C-alpha positions as CSV (number, residue, x, y, z in Angstrom):
1,M,-39.8,1.3,-39.3
2,D,-40.9,1.3,-35.7
3,K,-39.4,4.1,-33.6
4,L,-36.3,3.1,-31.7
5,S,-35.7,4.0,-28.1
6,K,-32.8,6.5,-27.5
7,R,-30.5,3.7,-26.4
8,E,-31.4,1.5,-29.3
9,R,-30.8,4.4,-31.8
10,Q,-27.3,5.2,-30.0
11,D,-26.3,1.6,-30.1
12,R,-27.1,1.3,-33.9
13,I,-25.0,4.6,-34.4
14,V,-22.0,3.0,-32.7
15,T,-22.3,-0.3,-34.7
16,R,-22.4,1.7,-37.8
17,L,-19.2,3.4,-36.9
18,N,-17.6,0.0,-36.4
19,T,-17.8,-0.4,-40.2
20,T,-18.0,3.1,-41.5
21,V,-15.5,5.9,-41.3
22,A,-17.9,8.6,-40.7
23,V,-21.6,9.2,-40.4
24,R,-23.6,12.6,-41.2
25,I,-26.4,13.8,-39.0
26,S,-28.9,14.5,-41.9
27,D,-28.5,10.8,-43.1
28,L,-29.0,9.5,-39.5
29,A,-32.0,11.7,-39.0
30,E,-33.5,10.4,-42.2
31,E,-32.9,6.7,-41.4
32,F,-34.1,6.8,-37.9
33,D,-37.0,9.3,-38.7
34,V,-36.2,11.7,-36.1
35,T,-35.1,15.5,-36.1
36,T,-31.5,16.3,-36.7
37,E,-31.6,17.9,-33.2
38,T,-32.2,14.5,-31.7
39,I,-29.2,13.0,-33.7
40,R,-27.0,15.8,-32.6
41,R,-27.8,15.0,-29.0
42,D,-27.2,11.4,-29.5
43,L,-23.9,12.0,-31.0
44,D,-23.0,14.6,-28.3
45,A,-23.9,11.9,-25.6
46,L,-21.9,9.2,-27.4
47,A,-18.9,11.5,-27.6
48,E,-18.9,12.2,-23.9
49,R,-18.9,8.6,-23.3
50,G,-15.8,8.3,-25.5
51,L,-17.5,6.1,-28.0
52,L,-17.0,8.3,-31.1
53,A,-15.4,11.7,-32.2
54,R,-17.7,14.5,-33.2
55,T,-17.0,16.2,-36.6
56,Y,-18.6,19.0,-38.5
57,G,-22.0,17.8,-39.4
58,G,-21.7,14.2,-38.1
59,A,-19.2,11.9,-36.3
60,A,-16.3,9.5,-36.9
61,M,-15.0,6.4,-35.0
62,R,-13.0,7.5,-32.1
63,A,-9.2,6.6,-32.5
64,L,-8.6,3.1,-31.1
65,S,-5.9,4.2,-28.9
66,D,-7.6,7.5,-27.6
67,E,-9.3,7.3,-24.3
68,P,-9.9,10.0,-21.6
69,G,-7.9,10.0,-18.6
70,I,-9.4,8.4,-15.5
71,A,-10.4,11.7,-13.9
72,A,-12.7,12.2,-16.9
73,R,-13.9,8.6,-17.1
74,A,-14.7,8.8,-13.3
75,Q,-17.4,11.5,-14.0
76,T,-19.5,9.1,-16.1
77,Y,-21.8,6.3,-15.3
78,V,-21.0,6.8,-11.6
79,A,-24.2,5.0,-10.2
80,E,-23.7,2.0,-12.6
81,R,-19.9,1.8,-11.6
82,E,-21.0,1.9,-8.0
83,R,-23.5,-1.1,-8.5
84,I,-20.7,-3.1,-10.2
85,A,-18.5,-2.4,-7.5
86,Q,-21.0,-3.5,-4.7
87,T,-21.5,-6.7,-6.7
88,A,-17.6,-7.5,-7.1
89,A,-17.0,-6.8,-3.4
90,R,-19.4,-9.7,-2.4
91,L,-16.9,-12.1,-4.0
92,V,-14.0,-11.0,-1.6
93,K,-13.7,-13.3,1.6
94,S,-11.6,-12.9,4.6
95,G,-7.9,-13.9,4.1
96,D,-8.1,-13.3,0.3
97,V,-5.2,-12.1,-1.8
98,L,-6.3,-9.8,-4.4
99,I,-4.8,-8.0,-7.4
100,I,-6.6,-5.0,-8.5
101,D,-6.0,-3.2,-11.7
102,A,-5.8,0.5,-12.2
103,G,-9.1,2.1,-13.5
104,S,-12.1,4.1,-12.8
105,T,-14.5,1.1,-11.9
106,T,-11.8,-0.7,-9.8
107,S,-11.6,2.7,-7.9
108,H,-15.0,2.3,-7.0
109,L,-14.5,-1.3,-5.9
110,A,-11.6,0.0,-3.6
111,K,-13.9,2.2,-2.0
112,V,-16.4,-0.3,-1.1
113,L,-13.7,-2.8,-0.1
114,A,-12.1,-0.3,2.3
115,Q,-15.5,-0.4,4.2
116,L,-15.5,-4.2,4.7
117,P,-14.6,-5.5,8.2
118,I,-12.6,-8.3,7.0
119,E,-9.0,-8.8,6.6
120,F,-7.5,-9.2,3.1
121,R,-4.3,-8.3,1.1
122,A,-4.4,-6.3,-2.1
123,I,-1.8,-5.8,-4.8
124,T,-2.4,-3.0,-7.0
125,N,-0.6,-0.7,-9.7
126,S,-3.3,2.1,-9.1
127,I,-2.2,4.9,-6.8
128,G,-6.1,5.7,-6.3
129,V,-7.0,2.2,-5.4
130,A,-3.9,2.1,-2.8
131,R,-4.9,5.5,-1.2
132,L,-8.5,4.1,-0.8
133,L,-7.5,0.7,0.6
134,G,-4.9,2.5,2.8
135,Q,-7.7,4.0,4.9
136,S,-9.0,0.4,5.8
137,D,-8.1,-1.0,9.2
138,T,-8.1,-4.5,8.0
139,A,-6.5,-4.3,4.5
140,S,-3.0,-4.9,3.8
141,V,-1.8,-3.1,0.6
142,L,1.2,-3.6,-1.8
143,L,1.6,-0.9,-4.3
144,C,3.7,-2.0,-7.4
145,P,6.6,0.2,-8.8
146,G,6.8,1.4,-12.2
147,D,6.5,4.3,-14.6
148,L,4.0,6.8,-13.2
149,R,1.2,7.9,-15.4
150,L,-0.8,10.6,-13.6
151,T,-3.6,10.4,-16.2
152,E,-4.3,7.0,-15.1
153,E,-3.4,7.4,-11.6
154,G,-1.3,4.3,-11.9
155,V,2.1,2.7,-12.7
156,F,3.0,0.7,-15.7
157,G,6.0,-0.9,-17.6
158,P,8.8,-3.5,-16.9
159,E,9.1,-2.7,-13.3
160,T,5.4,-3.3,-12.7
161,L,5.4,-6.5,-14.7
162,D,8.4,-7.8,-13.0
163,F,6.9,-7.0,-9.4
164,L,3.7,-8.9,-10.2
165,D,5.7,-11.9,-11.2
166,R,6.8,-12.2,-7.5
167,Y,3.3,-12.8,-6.3
168,H,0.1,-15.1,-6.7
169,A,-3.5,-14.1,-5.9
170,N,-6.6,-16.0,-5.5
171,L,-8.7,-13.3,-7.0
172,A,-8.3,-10.4,-9.3
173,F,-10.4,-7.6,-10.7
174,I,-9.5,-5.9,-14.0
175,G,-11.0,-3.2,-16.1
176,A,-11.0,-2.7,-19.9
177,G,-11.8,-0.3,-22.7
178,G,-14.1,-2.9,-24.5
179,F,-15.2,-6.5,-24.8
180,T,-16.6,-8.4,-27.7
181,V,-17.7,-12.1,-28.3
182,N,-14.0,-12.7,-29.2
183,E,-11.9,-10.6,-27.0
184,I,-11.2,-8.1,-24.3
185,S,-9.1,-5.1,-25.3
186,D,-8.0,-1.6,-24.0
187,A,-6.8,1.6,-25.6
188,D,-3.4,1.5,-24.0
189,A,-0.8,-1.1,-24.7
190,A,1.1,-0.8,-21.5
191,G,-2.1,-1.0,-19.5
192,A,-3.1,-4.0,-21.4
193,A,0.3,-5.7,-20.6
194,V,-0.4,-5.2,-16.8
195,K,-3.8,-6.7,-17.1
196,R,-2.5,-9.8,-18.9
197,K,0.2,-10.2,-16.1
198,I,-2.7,-9.8,-13.6
199,I,-4.5,-12.6,-15.4
200,A,-1.4,-14.9,-15.4
201,R,-0.9,-14.4,-11.5
202,S,-4.4,-15.0,-10.4
203,E,-6.5,-18.0,-10.0
204,R,-9.8,-16.1,-10.7
205,V,-10.1,-13.1,-12.8
206,Y,-13.2,-10.9,-13.0
207,L,-13.6,-8.1,-15.5
208,L,-15.7,-5.1,-14.3
209,A,-17.0,-3.3,-17.2
210,D,-20.2,-1.1,-17.7
211,Q,-22.6,-1.5,-20.5
212,T,-20.8,1.0,-22.7
213,K,-17.9,-1.4,-23.2
214,A,-19.9,-4.1,-24.8
215,G,-19.2,-4.6,-28.3
216,I,-16.2,-2.1,-28.4
217,T,-12.9,-3.1,-29.8
218,Q,-9.7,-1.1,-28.8
219,F,-6.3,-0.8,-29.8
220,A,-4.5,-3.4,-27.6
221,T,-5.9,-6.9,-27.2
222,I,-5.7,-8.2,-23.6
223,C,-7.0,-11.7,-23.8
224,A,-9.5,-14.0,-25.4
225,L,-13.0,-13.8,-23.7
226,G,-12.6,-17.3,-22.1
227,A,-9.3,-16.0,-20.4
228,I,-11.3,-14.6,-17.5
229,D,-13.6,-16.3,-15.0
230,G,-16.5,-13.8,-14.7
231,L,-18.0,-10.5,-16.1
232,I,-19.7,-8.1,-13.7
233,T,-21.5,-5.3,-15.7
234,D,-24.6,-3.2,-15.1
235,A,-27.0,-4.4,-17.8
236,R,-27.5,-7.7,-19.4
237,P,-25.5,-7.9,-22.8
238,D,-27.1,-8.9,-26.0
239,E,-27.9,-12.5,-26.7
240,A,-24.8,-13.0,-28.8
241,M,-22.6,-11.9,-25.9
242,V,-24.7,-13.9,-23.4
243,R,-24.1,-17.0,-25.7
244,A,-20.4,-16.3,-26.1
245,L,-19.9,-16.0,-22.3
246,G,-21.7,-19.4,-21.7
247,E,-19.8,-21.1,-24.4
248,A,-16.5,-19.6,-23.0
249,Q,-17.7,-20.7,-19.3
250,V,-17.5,-17.1,-18.2
251,E,-19.9,-16.2,-15.1
252,L,-22.1,-13.2,-15.8
253,S,-23.2,-11.2,-13.1
254,V,-25.5,-8.2,-13.7
255,A,-25.6,-5.5,-11.2
256,E,-29.1,-4.2,-11.8
257,Q,-30.8,-1.5,-9.8
258,G,-32.9,-2.9,-7.2
259,K,-36.2,-1.4,-6.0
260,T,-34.5,0.1,-2.8
261,G,-31.6,1.7,-5.0
262,I,-29.2,-1.3,-3.9
263,A,-27.6,-3.6,-6.4
264,A,-30.1,-6.5,-7.2
């Protein structure tokens, strides 16, 4: 067969692990007609992204409920997350009331929003988001109460959900561990519950998710794909996903790298 690009090869490895318990380096090297060292580097890269677990001589699917903490996630795909954040920030207008989810990409968004010369109100369960927006001269910030989870730099649980029930927002931004043509999901059930509540309390909801989340299913279902209003990502999804977004009437925004390094 024709040689695949590194991204195509890695995408196929992840797809294989969605239906297979484990894969071996030697088998993959033979299938893709590359060296075992090339496959080893592929698996190491995918493991760093949290998409699989390395095993002796191969890899296995990462546990559905296992995800690195926000500090570790924040070190990956930084440029891509920044482009997503820049694109998302353009949706915010003066006078808006926002709800911003806890997460690595939403923290990038908060950094951009803190620099906007417009007045807006933000409600968040993220300590990091609150800290960043707290530096703005024009943003008003409400930090949710709840059970503190330092690995996520956020608060979760019944107190958080009850607090969110007291407010309405015209715009919300959430993150997720994965999205497919059918649903959006996350590794953490408590986090998924907060995201569902954010969706319920907001007029328009945008999912901020980089390309590595496409086609990934995690432990806890957040909502059906059609429950959100828009997806902001850094690369065009495959055609099946594009069709599913269109059928669900979900707006797709791709924050691609422009010629000058600014999101296109």
